[in-house]
Residue, then its C-alpha position, 0 to 999 in steps of 0.5 A: m676534533h682532529t686537527d693534526n695535519t700529519n695524523i689525518r695524511d697518515a690515515a689512508p694510503k698515498n695516491s701513487a700517481a703524480s697528483p697531490g692527492n690520496y685515495a680512501n676506500v669507502n662504501g666500495l668507492k676509491m675516492y680521491y681527496e687532497i689535503h692543503g694547510e694547516g689548523k682547523p679542518l674545512l671539508l669542500l664538496p664540489g659541484a656538478l661536473s667539477g672536480i677539485s680544480t674547477a670548483f675550488g682551485k683558486l679558492i684553496p690557497l687562500l683558505a689553506a693559509t689558516r685552515q687545513v682544507i680537505a677537498v674531495e671528488f664524488q663518485g664519477y668526478g675527477h680522479t674518483a672513478d664511477i661505480p657503473e651500477r651505482p646511481l648518483s645521488y645526494e644521499q649516497f655522496a654524503d654516505d661516502i663523505i661521512a665514511l671518509l671522515d671516519v676514515l680520516n678521524i675527523s670527529q667534527t669539521d666545517i664544511f663548504g658545499y658548492s651546488t651539488g656539494a652544498g646539498v651533500a652538505l645539507q645531508i650530512a648536516i641531517r644525517r650527522p649533526d655531530f660531524t657538522r660544526k658550521l656549513v657554507l652552503a654556495s648555491a643551494s636547494y632542498n627542493s626542485n622547485g627552487r631552481h631556475p626554470d631555464l635549467k631544463t634547457l641547459f640539461n637538454p643532452e644536445v646543448m649540454i654536450a654543445a656547451l661543455k665541448g672544450s670547457p674547463y669541465e671537460a679538460e678537468y675530467l679528461n686530464t684527471a679521470p681514471r677513464p677519460e673515454d667515459w666522458p659521454r657516459q658521466l654526462a648522461k649520469v649526471r644528467v639522470f641525477e639532476e632530473k631526479i626530484q629533489d623534496w626535502p622535508e622543511d622540518h629537516i632543514r629546520n632541525i639543522k642546529a649548525p650556523v649557516l653561511i648561505i651564498a648565492g649569485d644574483a643571476d644563479i641557477i638557484q632562484p633568489e626567492h628559494i634562497v631566502a626561504l632556505y635562510r629562514l629554514l635555518g634561523g635567519g630573518s630576525l630583526g638584527e637589533f633585538s637578536m642577531p641569527a646565527s645564519q647569514l646570507a649573502i647575494l653576489p652581485g653580478t655572479k653567475h652559477t658557473a662564476l660563483t667560486q672564482q669571486t674570491t675577493l668577495l668570498m674571502a671577505m665573508i668565509p673566514g670571518f664566519l667560520d672563525e667567530m665563536i659559536l654561542 
């Protein structure tokens, strides 16, 4: 495992702009990433419409106190320009991240995925288990049926545009995107992505061997029944007095989807301990 911060920083060209990050050329994409702190690597994967700041801005300084945090922005998100002819998909995002890890010479890492990023983390664990040491999955789904039925209303074009007007997500895009004027097109592309049926085989999930911490809000876009089902597929559900499962489950009280990664006190009470626990 590569944990030397200087080596990783030198693995790709520096961004010439005033941002704190770098760009790496992966799969025809100029992918933006940032590195914070030193220690064992922890890869952060953001959610739909999120860049690094809106997804993890409050958490990065805390996590980077003991870890080398590598935060990325997917195709069309934040600083990373879109490839207009290439659709958005979990599989493509995962392929891009796998390619980025190769560029950065990272042979294994812990991964914290939020929302869309949690799905990407699952795909990485399925496709490249050798890259995946431990997973933190926040608001994760493996099947479209696990999402709250009212989510369809939120992705109605008029509702979505109105809800995001003046939001931190819009502000982040307008301030960081190579082509800020593409915001309406990005929203349309994300809607298409979100409307695709997600139906990943349960056996693929069961075969993930990395320990997983599953986190959701009690008012999340992912239904609690689905979160529990995912936990069971990943080895949870045993009677702890006889055998503690390697995977863990946390439901954050009074927490909606967009506020989940803002719950820094709760998250920092569980994530570092889970990541630092020895794998048996």
